[in-house]
Biopython code that builds the backbone (N, CA, C, O; Angstrom):
import numpy as np
from Bio.PDB.StructureBuilder import StructureBuilder

atoms = [
    (1, "UNK", "N", (48.807, 55.467, 174.876)),
    (1, "UNK", "CA", (49.217, 54.630, 173.770)),
    (1, "UNK", "C", (48.221, 53.479, 173.623)),
    (1, "UNK", "O", (47.713, 52.955, 174.615)),
    (2, "UNK", "N", (47.951, 53.100, 172.396)),
    (2, "UNK", "CA", (47.060, 51.989, 172.107)),
    (2, "UNK", "C", (47.879, 50.815, 171.593)),
    (2, "UNK", "O", (48.763, 50.989, 170.754)),
    (3, "UNK", "N", (47.588, 49.627, 172.095)),
    (3, "UNK", "CA", (48.244, 48.419, 171.610)),
    (3, "UNK", "C", (47.227, 47.617, 170.814)),
    (3, "UNK", "O", (46.088, 47.434, 171.244)),
    (4, "UNK", "N", (47.647, 47.146, 169.657)),
    (4, "UNK", "CA", (46.814, 46.306, 168.810)),
    (4, "UNK", "C", (47.425, 44.915, 168.764)),
    (4, "UNK", "O", (48.648, 44.774, 168.800)),
    (5, "UNK", "N", (46.603, 43.905, 168.687)),
    (5, "UNK", "CA", (47.092, 42.538, 168.553)),
    (5, "UNK", "C", (46.122, 41.735, 167.730)),
    (5, "UNK", "O", (44.922, 42.009, 167.742)),
    (6, "UNK", "N", (46.625, 40.731, 167.002)),
    (6, "UNK", "CA", (45.720, 39.851, 166.278)),
    (6, "UNK", "C", (46.305, 38.459, 166.159)),
    (6, "UNK", "O", (47.519, 38.258, 166.184)),
    (7, "UNK", "N", (45.394, 37.506, 166.029)),
    (7, "UNK", "CA", (45.732, 36.094, 165.919)),
    (7, "UNK", "C", (44.859, 35.517, 164.817)),
    (7, "UNK", "O", (43.681, 35.856, 164.706)),
    (8, "UNK", "N", (45.444, 34.638, 163.997)),
    (8, "UNK", "CA", (44.689, 33.974, 162.931)),
    (8, "UNK", "C", (44.776, 32.467, 163.117)),
    (8, "UNK", "O", (45.845, 31.924, 163.397)),
    (9, "UNK", "N", (43.660, 31.810, 162.961)),
    (9, "UNK", "CA", (43.587, 30.350, 163.051)),
    (9, "UNK", "C", (42.644, 29.883, 161.955)),
    (9, "UNK", "O", (41.430, 30.057, 162.061)),
    (10, "UNK", "N", (43.195, 29.291, 160.906)),
    (10, "UNK", "CA", (42.361, 28.859, 159.786)),
    (10, "UNK", "C", (41.671, 30.045, 159.154)),
    (10, "UNK", "O", (42.327, 30.992, 158.720)),
    (11, "UNK", "N", (40.350, 30.000, 159.099)),
    (11, "UNK", "CA", (39.564, 31.084, 158.522)),
    (11, "UNK", "C", (39.095, 32.083, 159.583)),
    (11, "UNK", "O", (38.381, 33.034, 159.266)),
    (12, "UNK", "N", (39.492, 31.872, 160.830)),
    (12, "UNK", "CA", (39.077, 32.738, 161.926)),
    (12, "UNK", "C", (40.186, 33.701, 162.295)),
    (12, "UNK", "O", (41.368, 33.370, 162.200)),
    (13, "UNK", "N", (39.794, 34.908, 162.722)),
    (13, "UNK", "CA", (40.753, 35.909, 163.199)),
    (13, "UNK", "C", (40.220, 36.572, 164.455)),
    (13, "UNK", "O", (39.013, 36.736, 164.632)),
    (14, "UNK", "N", (41.147, 36.949, 165.321)),
    (14, "UNK", "CA", (40.819, 37.731, 166.514)),
    (14, "UNK", "C", (41.689, 38.976, 166.482)),
    (14, "UNK", "O", (42.910, 38.875, 166.357)),
    (15, "UNK", "N", (41.081, 40.140, 166.594)),
    (15, "UNK", "CA", (41.813, 41.401, 166.675)),
    (15, "UNK", "C", (41.418, 42.087, 167.972)),
    (15, "UNK", "O", (40.249, 42.082, 168.359)),
    (16, "UNK", "N", (42.403, 42.676, 168.637)),
    (16, "UNK", "CA", (42.170, 43.332, 169.924)),
    (16, "UNK", "C", (42.797, 44.723, 169.886)),
    (16, "UNK", "O", (43.893, 44.914, 169.357)),
    (17, "UNK", "N", (42.086, 45.678, 170.450)),
    (17, "UNK", "CA", (42.605, 47.042, 170.583)),
    (17, "UNK", "C", (42.378, 47.507, 172.013)),
    (17, "UNK", "O", (41.279, 47.366, 172.548)),
    (18, "UNK", "N", (43.405, 48.054, 172.625)),
    (18, "UNK", "CA", (43.292, 48.547, 174.000)),
    (18, "UNK", "C", (43.009, 50.044, 173.992)),
    (18, "UNK", "O", (43.270, 50.741, 173.012)),
    (19, "UNK", "N", (42.472, 50.514, 175.103)),
    (19, "UNK", "CA", (42.220, 51.940, 175.297)),
    (19, "UNK", "C", (42.246, 52.226, 176.791)),
    (19, "UNK", "O", (41.972, 51.335, 177.595)),
    (20, "UNK", "N", (42.571, 53.463, 177.176)),
    (20, "UNK", "CA", (42.506, 53.799, 178.599)),
    (20, "UNK", "C", (41.072, 53.678, 179.099)),
    (20, "UNK", "O", (40.124, 54.074, 178.421)),
    (21, "UNK", "N", (40.937, 53.130, 180.287)),
    (21, "UNK", "CA", (39.606, 52.996, 180.897)),
    (21, "UNK", "C", (39.193, 54.334, 181.492)),
    (21, "UNK", "O", (40.045, 55.124, 181.899)),
    (22, "UNK", "N", (37.891, 54.590, 181.544)),
    (22, "UNK", "CA", (37.438, 55.809, 182.222)),
    (22, "UNK", "C", (37.823, 55.747, 183.698)),
    (22, "UNK", "O", (37.963, 54.661, 184.261)),
    (23, "UNK", "N", (37.988, 56.877, 184.305)),
    (23, "UNK", "CA", (38.382, 56.952, 185.720)),
    (23, "UNK", "C", (37.313, 56.294, 186.581)),
    (23, "UNK", "O", (36.131, 56.619, 186.468)),
    (24, "UNK", "N", (37.730, 55.368, 187.441)),
    (24, "UNK", "CA", (36.791, 54.651, 188.312)),
    (24, "UNK", "C", (36.379, 55.473, 189.515)),
    (24, "UNK", "O", (36.839, 56.601, 189.694)),
    (25, "UNK", "N", (35.514, 54.912, 190.335)),
    (25, "UNK", "CA", (34.987, 55.605, 191.512)),
    (25, "UNK", "C", (36.095, 55.972, 192.497)),
    (25, "UNK", "O", (36.037, 57.017, 193.146)),
    (26, "UNK", "N", (37.094, 55.114, 192.604)),
    (26, "UNK", "CA", (38.193, 55.377, 193.543)),
    (26, "UNK", "C", (39.320, 56.151, 192.872)),
    (26, "UNK", "O", (40.388, 56.326, 193.458)),
    (27, "UNK", "N", (39.088, 56.618, 191.643)),
    (27, "UNK", "CA", (40.121, 57.370, 190.938)),
    (27, "UNK", "C", (41.139, 56.493, 190.252)),
    (27, "UNK", "O", (42.102, 56.995, 189.673)),
    (28, "UNK", "N", (40.939, 55.172, 190.308)),
    (28, "UNK", "CA", (41.895, 54.264, 189.688)),
    (28, "UNK", "C", (41.677, 54.226, 188.184)),
    (28, "UNK", "O", (40.552, 54.375, 187.707)),
    (29, "UNK", "N", (42.735, 54.030, 187.454)),
    (29, "UNK", "CA", (42.661, 53.940, 186.002)),
    (29, "UNK", "C", (43.250, 52.611, 185.579)),
    (29, "UNK", "O", (43.916, 51.930, 186.359)),
    (30, "UNK", "N", (43.004, 52.264, 184.371)),
    (30, "UNK", "CA", (43.528, 51.028, 183.818)),
    (30, "UNK", "C", (43.259, 51.019, 182.330)),
    (30, "UNK", "O", (43.168, 52.072, 181.698)),
    (31, "UNK", "N", (43.132, 49.823, 181.770)),
    (31, "UNK", "CA", (42.935, 49.676, 180.333)),
    (31, "UNK", "C", (41.823, 48.681, 180.065)),
    (31, "UNK", "O", (41.659, 47.694, 180.781)),
    (32, "UNK", "N", (41.067, 48.961, 179.024)),
    (32, "UNK", "CA", (40.026, 48.061, 178.557)),
    (32, "UNK", "C", (40.429, 47.573, 177.169)),
    (32, "UNK", "O", (41.304, 48.156, 176.528)),
    (33, "UNK", "N", (39.784, 46.497, 176.708)),
    (33, "UNK", "CA", (40.095, 46.028, 175.357)),
    (33, "UNK", "C", (38.818, 45.683, 174.607)),
    (33, "UNK", "O", (37.875, 45.114, 175.157)),
    (34, "UNK", "N", (38.825, 46.047, 173.344)),
    (34, "UNK", "CA", (37.742, 45.767, 172.406)),
    (34, "UNK", "C", (38.196, 44.564, 171.579)),
    (34, "UNK", "O", (39.311, 44.557, 171.058)),
    (35, "UNK", "N", (37.344, 43.553, 171.456)),
    (35, "UNK", "CA", (37.684, 42.311, 170.764)),
    (35, "UNK", "C", (36.802, 42.181, 169.532)),
    (35, "UNK", "O", (35.594, 42.408, 169.595)),
    (36, "UNK", "N", (37.414, 41.815, 168.413)),
    (36, "UNK", "CA", (36.671, 41.591, 167.173)),
    (36, "UNK", "C", (37.035, 40.210, 166.636)),
    (36, "UNK", "O", (38.198, 39.935, 166.340)),
    (37, "UNK", "N", (36.029, 39.343, 166.513)),
    (37, "UNK", "CA", (36.224, 37.991, 165.984)),
    (37, "UNK", "C", (35.598, 37.957, 164.593)),
    (37, "UNK", "O", (34.442, 38.345, 164.423)),
    (38, "UNK", "N", (36.352, 37.496, 163.599)),
    (38, "UNK", "CA", (35.818, 37.406, 162.237)),
    (38, "UNK", "C", (36.074, 36.025, 161.651)),
    (38, "UNK", "O", (37.036, 35.343, 162.003)),
    (39, "UNK", "N", (35.193, 35.641, 160.756)),
    (39, "UNK", "CA", (35.329, 34.387, 160.015)),
    (39, "UNK", "C", (35.288, 34.761, 158.539)),
    (39, "UNK", "O", (34.284, 35.286, 158.057)),
    (40, "UNK", "N", (36.375, 34.492, 157.821)),
    (40, "UNK", "CA", (36.470, 34.820, 156.406)),
    (40, "UNK", "C", (36.844, 33.586, 155.610)),
    (40, "UNK", "O", (37.591, 32.727, 156.077)),
    (41, "UNK", "N", (36.315, 33.515, 154.407)),
    (41, "UNK", "CA", (36.655, 32.417, 153.514)),
    (41, "UNK", "C", (36.805, 32.992, 152.112)),
    (41, "UNK", "O", (35.884, 33.620, 151.592)),
    (42, "UNK", "N", (37.966, 32.775, 151.502)),
    (42, "UNK", "CA", (38.263, 33.257, 150.147)),
    (42, "UNK", "C", (38.021, 34.762, 150.027)),
    (42, "UNK", "O", (37.491, 35.231, 149.019)),
    (43, "UNK", "N", (38.410, 35.517, 151.060)),
    (43, "UNK", "CA", (38.286, 36.965, 151.019)),
    (43, "UNK", "C", (36.907, 37.514, 151.338)),
    (43, "UNK", "O", (36.736, 38.731, 151.409)),
    (44, "UNK", "N", (35.915, 36.646, 151.531)),
    (44, "UNK", "CA", (34.563, 37.099, 151.876)),
    (44, "UNK", "C", (34.358, 36.999, 153.382)),
    (44, "UNK", "O", (34.590, 35.949, 153.982)),
    (45, "UNK", "N", (33.920, 38.102, 153.987)),
    (45, "UNK", "CA", (33.642, 38.106, 155.424)),
    (45, "UNK", "C", (32.291, 37.446, 155.655)),
    (45, "UNK", "O", (31.258, 37.968, 155.236)),
    (46, "UNK", "N", (32.301, 36.302, 156.319)),
    (46, "UNK", "CA", (31.084, 35.551, 156.580)),
    (46, "UNK", "C", (30.440, 35.931, 157.914)),
    (46, "UNK", "O", (29.227, 35.817, 158.088)),
    (47, "UNK", "N", (31.272, 36.383, 158.848)),
    (47, "UNK", "CA", (30.792, 36.584, 160.204)),
    (47, "UNK", "C", (31.711, 37.562, 160.924)),
    (47, "UNK", "O", (32.928, 37.515, 160.745)),
    (48, "UNK", "N", (31.139, 38.448, 161.737)),
    (48, "UNK", "CA", (31.926, 39.341, 162.579)),
    (48, "UNK", "C", (31.180, 39.558, 163.887)),
    (48, "UNK", "O", (29.968, 39.774, 163.899)),
    (49, "UNK", "N", (31.924, 39.499, 164.986)),
    (49, "UNK", "CA", (31.338, 39.747, 166.311)),
    (49, "UNK", "C", (32.302, 40.626, 167.090)),
    (49, "UNK", "O", (33.471, 40.275, 167.247)),
    (50, "UNK", "N", (31.822, 41.770, 167.583)),
    (50, "UNK", "CA", (32.636, 42.702, 168.376)),
    (50, "UNK", "C", (32.084, 42.762, 169.793)),
    (50, "UNK", "O", (30.872, 42.792, 170.007)),
    (51, "UNK", "N", (33.001, 42.778, 170.756)),
    (51, "UNK", "CA", (32.578, 42.918, 172.144)),
    (51, "UNK", "C", (33.733, 43.456, 172.970)),
    (51, "UNK", "O", (34.893, 43.357, 172.572)),
    (52, "UNK", "N", (33.410, 44.022, 174.117)),
    (52, "UNK", "CA", (34.419, 44.546, 175.033)),
    (52, "UNK", "C", (34.600, 43.555, 176.170)),
    (52, "UNK", "O", (33.629, 43.004, 176.689)),
    (53, "UNK", "N", (35.843, 43.334, 176.550)),
    (53, "UNK", "CA", (36.124, 42.453, 177.682)),
    (53, "UNK", "C", (35.494, 43.058, 178.929)),
    (53, "UNK", "O", (35.453, 44.280, 179.072)),
    (54, "UNK", "N", (35.009, 42.227, 179.818)),
    (54, "UNK", "CA", (34.291, 42.707, 181.001)),
    (54, "UNK", "C", (35.198, 43.313, 182.071)),
    (54, "UNK", "O", (34.722, 44.027, 182.954)),
    (55, "UNK", "N", (36.496, 43.035, 181.998)),
    (55, "UNK", "CA", (37.416, 43.510, 183.039)),
    (55, "UNK", "C", (38.157, 44.763, 182.612)),
    (55, "UNK", "O", (38.257, 45.071, 181.424)),
    (56, "UNK", "N", (38.674, 45.482, 183.601)),
    (56, "UNK", "CA", (39.622, 46.572, 183.391)),
    (56, "UNK", "C", (40.966, 46.055, 183.878)),
    (56, "UNK", "O", (41.051, 45.464, 184.954)),
    (57, "UNK", "N", (42.019, 46.274, 183.089)),
    (57, "UNK", "CA", (43.337, 45.709, 183.371)),
    (57, "UNK", "C", (44.315, 46.792, 183.815)),
    (57, "UNK", "O", (44.189, 47.955, 183.433)),
    (58, "UNK", "N", (45.276, 46.396, 184.616)),
    (58, "UNK", "CA", (46.276, 47.323, 185.136)),
    (58, "UNK", "C", (47.213, 47.799, 184.026)),
    (58, "UNK", "O", (47.586, 48.971, 183.987)),
    (59, "UNK", "N", (47.594, 46.887, 183.121)),
    (59, "UNK", "CA", (48.523, 47.255, 182.048)),
    (59, "UNK", "C", (47.922, 46.955, 180.678)),
    (59, "UNK", "O", (47.046, 46.100, 180.547)),
    (60, "UNK", "N", (48.402, 47.667, 179.658)),
    (60, "UNK", "CA", (47.942, 47.412, 178.292)),
    (60, "UNK", "C", (48.352, 46.024, 177.838)),
    (60, "UNK", "O", (47.596, 45.352, 177.136)),
    (61, "UNK", "N", (49.540, 45.590, 178.231)),
    (61, "UNK", "CA", (50.024, 44.254, 177.861)),
    (61, "UNK", "C", (49.057, 43.189, 178.358)),
    (61, "UNK", "O", (48.688, 42.279, 177.615)),
    (62, "UNK", "N", (48.649, 43.306, 179.620)),
    (62, "UNK", "CA", (47.713, 42.358, 180.210)),
    (62, "UNK", "C", (46.367, 42.408, 179.478)),
    (62, "UNK", "O", (45.743, 41.371, 179.254)),
    (63, "UNK", "N", (45.921, 43.609, 179.107)),
    (63, "UNK", "CA", (44.639, 43.768, 178.413)),
    (63, "UNK", "C", (44.660, 43.105, 177.042)),
    (63, "UNK", "O", (43.710, 42.408, 176.685)),
    (64, "UNK", "N", (45.725, 43.307, 176.265)),
    (64, "UNK", "CA", (45.766, 42.737, 174.915)),
    (64, "UNK", "C", (45.909, 41.219, 174.965)),
    (64, "UNK", "O", (45.277, 40.521, 174.172)),
    (65, "UNK", "N", (46.719, 40.694, 175.874)),
    (65, "UNK", "CA", (46.879, 39.243, 175.979)),
    (65, "UNK", "C", (45.583, 38.568, 176.413)),
    (65, "UNK", "O", (45.204, 37.534, 175.862)),
    (66, "UNK", "N", (44.910, 39.143, 177.386)),
    (66, "UNK", "CA", (43.649, 38.553, 177.851)),
    (66, "UNK", "C", (42.564, 38.693, 176.784)),
    (66, "UNK", "O", (41.723, 37.805, 176.640)),
    (67, "UNK", "N", (42.573, 39.794, 176.039)),
    (67, "UNK", "CA", (41.613, 39.966, 174.960)),
    (67, "UNK", "C", (41.793, 38.924, 173.866)),
    (67, "UNK", "O", (40.814, 38.365, 173.372)),
    (68, "UNK", "N", (43.037, 38.662, 173.486)),
    (68, "UNK", "CA", (43.305, 37.626, 172.487)),
    (68, "UNK", "C", (42.880, 36.258, 172.994)),
    (68, "UNK", "O", (42.296, 35.468, 172.252)),
    (69, "UNK", "N", (43.173, 35.982, 174.257)),
    (69, "UNK", "CA", (42.771, 34.702, 174.865)),
    (69, "UNK", "C", (41.245, 34.566, 174.870)),
    (69, "UNK", "O", (40.713, 33.504, 174.548)),
    (70, "UNK", "N", (40.554, 35.635, 175.232)),
    (70, "UNK", "CA", (39.091, 35.609, 175.279)),
    (70, "UNK", "C", (38.503, 35.394, 173.884)),
    (70, "UNK", "O", (37.540, 34.644, 173.722)),
    (71, "UNK", "N", (39.080, 36.047, 172.885)),
    (71, "UNK", "CA", (38.613, 35.872, 171.512)),
    (71, "UNK", "C", (38.808, 34.455, 171.013)),
    (71, "UNK", "O", (37.926, 33.903, 170.355)),
    (72, "UNK", "N", (39.958, 33.853, 171.318)),
    (72, "UNK", "CA", (40.224, 32.470, 170.903)),
    (72, "UNK", "C", (39.284, 31.498, 171.628)),
    (72, "UNK", "O", (38.831, 30.519, 171.035)),
    (73, "UNK", "N", (38.993, 31.762, 172.888)),
    (73, "UNK", "CA", (38.042, 30.930, 173.627)),
    (73, "UNK", "C", (36.654, 31.042, 173.003)),
    (73, "UNK", "O", (35.936, 30.049, 172.886)),
    (74, "UNK", "N", (36.284, 32.256, 172.606)),
    (74, "UNK", "CA", (34.986, 32.473, 171.962)),
    (74, "UNK", "C", (34.894, 31.646, 170.680)),
    (74, "UNK", "O", (33.866, 31.022, 170.417)),
    (75, "UNK", "N", (35.968, 31.638, 169.880)),
    (75, "UNK", "CA", (35.993, 30.855, 168.634)),
    (75, "UNK", "C", (35.843, 29.370, 168.937)),
    (75, "UNK", "O", (35.069, 28.678, 168.277)),
    (76, "UNK", "N", (36.583, 28.873, 169.939)),
    (76, "UNK", "CA", (36.486, 27.456, 170.301)),
    (76, "UNK", "C", (35.057, 27.074, 170.674)),
    (76, "UNK", "O", (34.564, 26.025, 170.259)),
    (77, "UNK", "N", (34.396, 27.919, 171.450)),
    (77, "UNK", "CA", (33.015, 27.642, 171.843)),
    (77, "UNK", "C", (32.076, 27.697, 170.642)),
    (77, "UNK", "O", (31.173, 26.869, 170.523)),
    (78, "UNK", "N", (32.281, 28.660, 169.758)),
    (78, "UNK", "CA", (31.450, 28.782, 168.560)),
    (78, "UNK", "C", (31.615, 27.556, 167.663)),
    (78, "UNK", "O", (30.630, 27.025, 167.151)),
    (79, "UNK", "N", (32.854, 27.108, 167.472)),
    (79, "UNK", "CA", (33.116, 25.944, 166.607)),
    (79, "UNK", "C", (32.585, 24.656, 167.226)),
    (79, "UNK", "O", (32.271, 23.708, 166.507)),
    (80, "UNK", "N", (32.483, 24.614, 168.549)),
    (80, "UNK", "CA", (31.937, 23.444, 169.240)),
    (80, "UNK", "C", (30.406, 23.498, 169.315)),
    (80, "UNK", "O", (29.780, 22.649, 169.950)),
    (81, "UNK", "N", (29.809, 24.505, 168.660)),
    (81, "UNK", "CA", (28.352, 24.707, 168.670)),
    (81, "UNK", "C", (27.789, 24.877, 170.077)),
    (81, "UNK", "O", (26.674, 24.440, 170.364)),
    (82, "UNK", "N", (28.573, 25.520, 170.958)),
    (82, "UNK", "CA", (28.112, 25.774, 172.311)),
    (82, "UNK", "C", (27.006, 26.832, 172.330)),
    (82, "UNK", "O", (26.223, 26.899, 173.278)),
    (83, "UNK", "N", (26.943, 27.662, 171.275)),
    (83, "UNK", "CA", (25.896, 28.677, 171.136)),
    (83, "UNK", "C", (25.729, 28.996, 169.653)),
    (83, "UNK", "O", (26.582, 28.647, 168.836)),
    (84, "UNK", "N", (24.634, 29.655, 169.314)),
    (84, "UNK", "CA", (24.360, 30.052, 167.934)),
    (84, "UNK", "C", (24.238, 31.561, 167.840)),
    (84, "UNK", "O", (23.647, 32.207, 168.705)),
    (85, "UNK", "N", (24.800, 32.110, 166.783)),
    (85, "UNK", "CA", (24.661, 33.551, 166.513)),
    (85, "UNK", "C", (24.454, 33.729, 165.042)),
    (85, "UNK", "O", (24.311, 34.857, 164.571)),
]
sb = StructureBuilder()
sb.init_structure("model")
sb.init_model(0)
sb.init_chain("A")
sb.init_seg("    ")
for serial, (resi, resn, name, xyz) in enumerate(atoms, 1):
    if name == "N":
        sb.init_residue(resn, " ", resi, " ")
    sb.init_atom(name, np.array(xyz, "f"), 0.0, 1.0, " ", f" {name:<3s}", serial, name[0])
structure = sb.get_structure()
């Protein structure tokens, strides 16, 4: 099963999608999450950044919550001009 989640803050949005992780070396499985951060104004997409979270999570719930948190942190850093893209 795939879990989707999204959060909107002003003109920024974070969308997260989970997926089963590939089988690890020890045979353990888990979930990964793909994060998409977008900046839209008046219906025009000004910016989009997609990335995968670096961790594998035990549950889909944990993966989607951490993905949303990571996306919101990314937005905070971008708005604070901590980096340029």
